C-alpha positions as CSV (number, residue, x, y, z in Angstrom):
1,M,0.0,0.0,0.0
2,T,1.4,3.4,-0.9
3,P,1.5,5.9,2.0
4,A,-0.8,8.8,1.7
5,V,0.7,12.2,0.8
6,A,-0.3,14.7,3.4
7,R,-0.8,18.4,2.6
8,N,1.2,19.4,5.6
9,A,4.1,17.2,4.4
10,V,4.1,18.9,1.1
11,V,4.2,22.4,2.8
12,Q,7.0,21.2,5.1
13,A,9.0,20.0,2.1
14,W,8.4,22.8,-0.4
15,G,6.8,25.7,1.5
16,T,3.6,27.4,0.5
17,P,2.7,27.3,-3.2
18,T,3.6,30.2,-5.4
19,A,0.1,30.0,-6.8
20,T,-3.1,28.1,-6.2
21,V,-6.2,27.5,-8.2
22,G,-9.4,26.3,-6.4
23,S,-9.5,25.3,-2.8
24,V,-10.2,22.3,-0.6
25,N,-13.8,23.4,-0.5
26,E,-14.1,24.2,-4.2
27,P,-17.1,22.3,-5.5
28,R,-16.1,22.5,-9.2
29,E,-13.7,19.9,-10.5
30,Q,-11.3,20.4,-13.3
31,E,-9.1,18.0,-15.3
32,E,-5.4,18.3,-16.4
33,H,-3.0,15.6,-17.5
34,G,-5.8,13.0,-17.2
35,H,-6.5,13.8,-13.5
36,R,-9.6,15.2,-11.9
37,F,-8.9,17.8,-9.1
38,N,-10.5,20.7,-7.4
39,E,-7.3,22.3,-6.1
40,K,-4.0,22.9,-7.9
41,W,-0.8,24.1,-6.2
42,T,2.0,25.5,-8.3
43,Y,5.6,26.0,-7.1
44,R,8.0,28.0,-9.3
45,L,11.4,26.3,-9.5
46,A,14.8,28.0,-10.1
47,A,15.9,26.1,-13.2
48,T,19.5,26.6,-14.0
49,A,19.5,24.7,-17.4
50,P,16.9,24.7,-20.2
51,D,16.0,21.0,-19.6
52,Q,15.3,21.5,-15.9
53,P,11.7,22.0,-14.6
54,V,10.5,25.5,-14.0
55,A,7.5,24.5,-12.0
56,R,6.1,21.7,-9.8
57,V,2.3,21.3,-9.9
58,I,0.4,19.3,-7.3
59,Y,-3.2,18.3,-7.7
60,W,-5.7,17.6,-4.9
61,L,-9.2,16.4,-4.7
62,R,-10.6,17.7,-1.4
63,Y,-7.9,16.6,1.0
64,D,-6.6,13.7,-1.1
65,F,-3.4,13.9,-3.1
66,V,-4.1,13.2,-6.8
67,A,-0.8,13.6,-8.7
68,A,2.2,15.8,-9.1
69,Y,4.1,16.9,-12.2
70,L,7.4,18.7,-13.0
71,I,6.9,21.2,-15.8
72,T,9.7,22.3,-18.2
73,G,9.9,25.8,-19.7
74,D,8.5,24.4,-23.0
75,G,5.5,22.9,-21.2
76,V,6.5,19.3,-21.0
77,A,4.9,17.7,-17.9
78,T,6.7,14.7,-16.3
79,P,5.0,12.8,-13.4
80,E,6.8,13.3,-10.1
81,D,7.1,10.7,-7.3
82,V,6.0,12.9,-4.4
83,T,5.7,9.8,-2.2
84,G,9.3,9.0,-2.8
85,A,10.4,12.6,-2.3
86,L,8.7,12.7,1.1
87,R,9.6,9.2,2.2
88,H,12.6,10.3,4.3
89,R,10.7,13.0,6.3
90,R,10.5,11.8,9.9
91,D,7.2,13.5,10.7
92,R,4.5,14.5,8.3
93,R,2.5,16.5,10.8
94,F,3.0,20.3,10.8
95,R,4.6,21.6,14.0
96,P,5.5,25.2,14.5
97,A,9.3,25.8,14.7
98,G,9.3,26.1,18.5
99,M,7.4,22.8,18.9
100,R,9.8,20.5,17.0
101,S,11.4,17.7,18.9
102,A,15.2,17.5,19.1
103,H,15.4,13.8,18.1
């Protein structure tokens, strides 16, 4: 079973999105890259070479993770393994900086 991707884990890993479309309570669904979603988070990335991604896009359907893609400057979208990227995070729950444990 693949572990769930938590919204707070994504924010811990990459911060708040540069742009969002929709919201967790948005009743209208949209579709991109073959995935239905009601919320889309976009992160701008600092690409240093033409073939590197310029954006990370994460799709949610209510609170559930749907998919993630890395987007190049020419618009090519490549699926991203967010579960793998978050695998080594010790705690997926948000804790304010003063509340983090030392171990």
